[in-house]
N, C-alpha and C positions, 0 to 999 in steps of 0.2 A: 744230786739235785740241790742239796743244801749249799754246796759250793757255788752253784750257778746263781742261787738267790742272793748270796753274799756279794758276788761280783756285780749282779744287776743293781743291788742296793748301793754299792760303792759308786757305780757309774751314775746312777740317779743323783746321789748326793754331790758328786763332783760337778755334774751338769747343773744342778740347782745352785751350787756355789758360784759357778761361772755366770749364770744368768743374773743372780742377785748382785754380784760384784759389778758386772757390766752395767746393769741398770743404775746402780748407785753412782758410778762414774759419770754416766750420761746425765743424771740428775744434777750432780755437782757442777758439771761443765755448763749446763743450762742456767744454773743459778749465777755462775760467773758472768755469763752473757747478759742475763737480766740485770745484774748489778752494773755492768758496763753501760747498758742502755740508760740506766738512771743517771749515771754520770754524764753521758752524752746529752741527755735532755737538759740538764742543768747548765752544761757548758754552752749549749745553743742559746739558752735564755740569757746567759751572761753576754754572749757575743751580740745578741740583739739589743741589749741595754747600752752597750758601749757607744755606738754611734750617736744615740740621743744625748748621752752624757757629754760627749765631745762637742756636739753642736751647741749645747747649752753653755759650755765653758767658753767656746769660741767668741761669743759676743762680749764677754767680759775680759777676756785675756788674749786678745788678738795678737799681741806682740810675743806671746809665749808659744809661738808656732812649733818649735822643735818638740816640746813636750806633747802637743796635740798630734803631731805627725808620728811620734814614737808610739803613742797609744793606738792610733789607727793602723800603723804597720804591724804592731804586735797582735792586734785583733785579727787582721787579715791572715797572718801566719798561723794563728790558732785555728781559724776557720779552714785554712788550706790543708791542715794535717788530719782532718776528719777522716776516719776510716783506717788510719795507720795504727801502729802499736801503742799501747798505753805509755810506754817510755817516751816515744816521740810526742805524743799528745801532752804528756806531763811537762816536757821541756818547753813546748810552745805556750802552754798555759802559765807556766812559771814566768815566762817573759812578759805575758800580758799582765800578770799580777804586779810585777815590778813597775810596768808602765802606768798601771792604774794608781799605784802608790804615789808616783810622781805627779799624776794628775790631781789627786786629792791633796797633796802637799801644796801644789800650785793654788788650789782653791782656798787653802788656808790664808794665802796672801791677799785674797780679795774678799773682804767681809761682805761687800754688797752681793757677791755671787752666792755666798752661803745663805743669804737672806731670800734668795729666789726660790719660790716654792717648787718649781719643776726640778731644779737641781737637787733640792733636799729630798724630794720624792724619789728621784732616780738614784741618789746615793743610798737611800734606805732600801730600795728594791735590790740594788747591787749587793748591799751588805747581807740582805736576807738570802740572796742567791748564793753568795760566797759560803754562808752557813750551810745551805743545802748541798753545795758541792763538797764541802768538808764531810758532811754526814755520808753522802753517796760514796765518797772516796773510802771512808772507813768501812762501809758496808761491802763495797767491792773487794777491798783488800782482805777482809775477813773471809769472804767466799773464795778468793784465790788461795788464801792460806789453807782452808779446809780441803779444797780440791787438790792443791799441790801436795799436801800431806798425804792424802789418800793415794796419790800416784807413787809416793816414795816408800810406803810401808809394805812389808812382805806379808802375804803373797800377792797383794794387789799390784805391786810394781811389775811383776812378771806378766800379769794379765793386761795391764795398761800398755805395756810395750807391745804385746801381741796385737792389741786392738788399735794401736796408733794414737793413744792419748798422750798429749804433751803438756808440759807445765805452762801456766799462764804467767804473764808479767804483772807485777804490782804497779799501781799508780802512785808513784812516790814523788815527794818534794825533793827537788834537786838544788834548790837555793839554800846555801849554807846559812844565810841570815834567817830564813824561816825555820830552820832546824834548831837554831841556837836557843838556849834557854834564856828568857829575859832576865836581866839583872835588875833587882830592886834595891835601891839604896835610899836610906832615909838620912836626911841631913838635919842637924840640930843647930 
């Protein structure tokens, strides 16, 4: 009788471990999805701001058509990859970031454009959105790290494989210029 109670206790403990581990993995996976949703919301906001910015610049820099077309094309590519993997989204967003940099560099050549209130407001909104995207990216990547780590540690890795849990991709910067550490040089 005592042996049967020990076997039942072991089975209950193993079952409890399986339930707790499974529920933890589900919770972590949901946090990753929620964090991705935060990124998606901020990217949509960014995509919505870009056409207004391009239209504002068009009136002042009509002969800079190539830059404006690059921004518009990069925005459309970023919109078109919605629903794809974080890696594909990151690549398209990095292209949009580069195009926006060109647009803001163009704006520097037109002082009268920088004085236009709507351009200044759009630029400030876009800057705030970029900050939110950066925060959302860090939050997402932190959740992916926690989730992927849970999938890789023993004995959870065995259970994760049995239940079909797979690793998530990080939302990473692929542009080498963005990864580079800025060089500060003081001249005397």
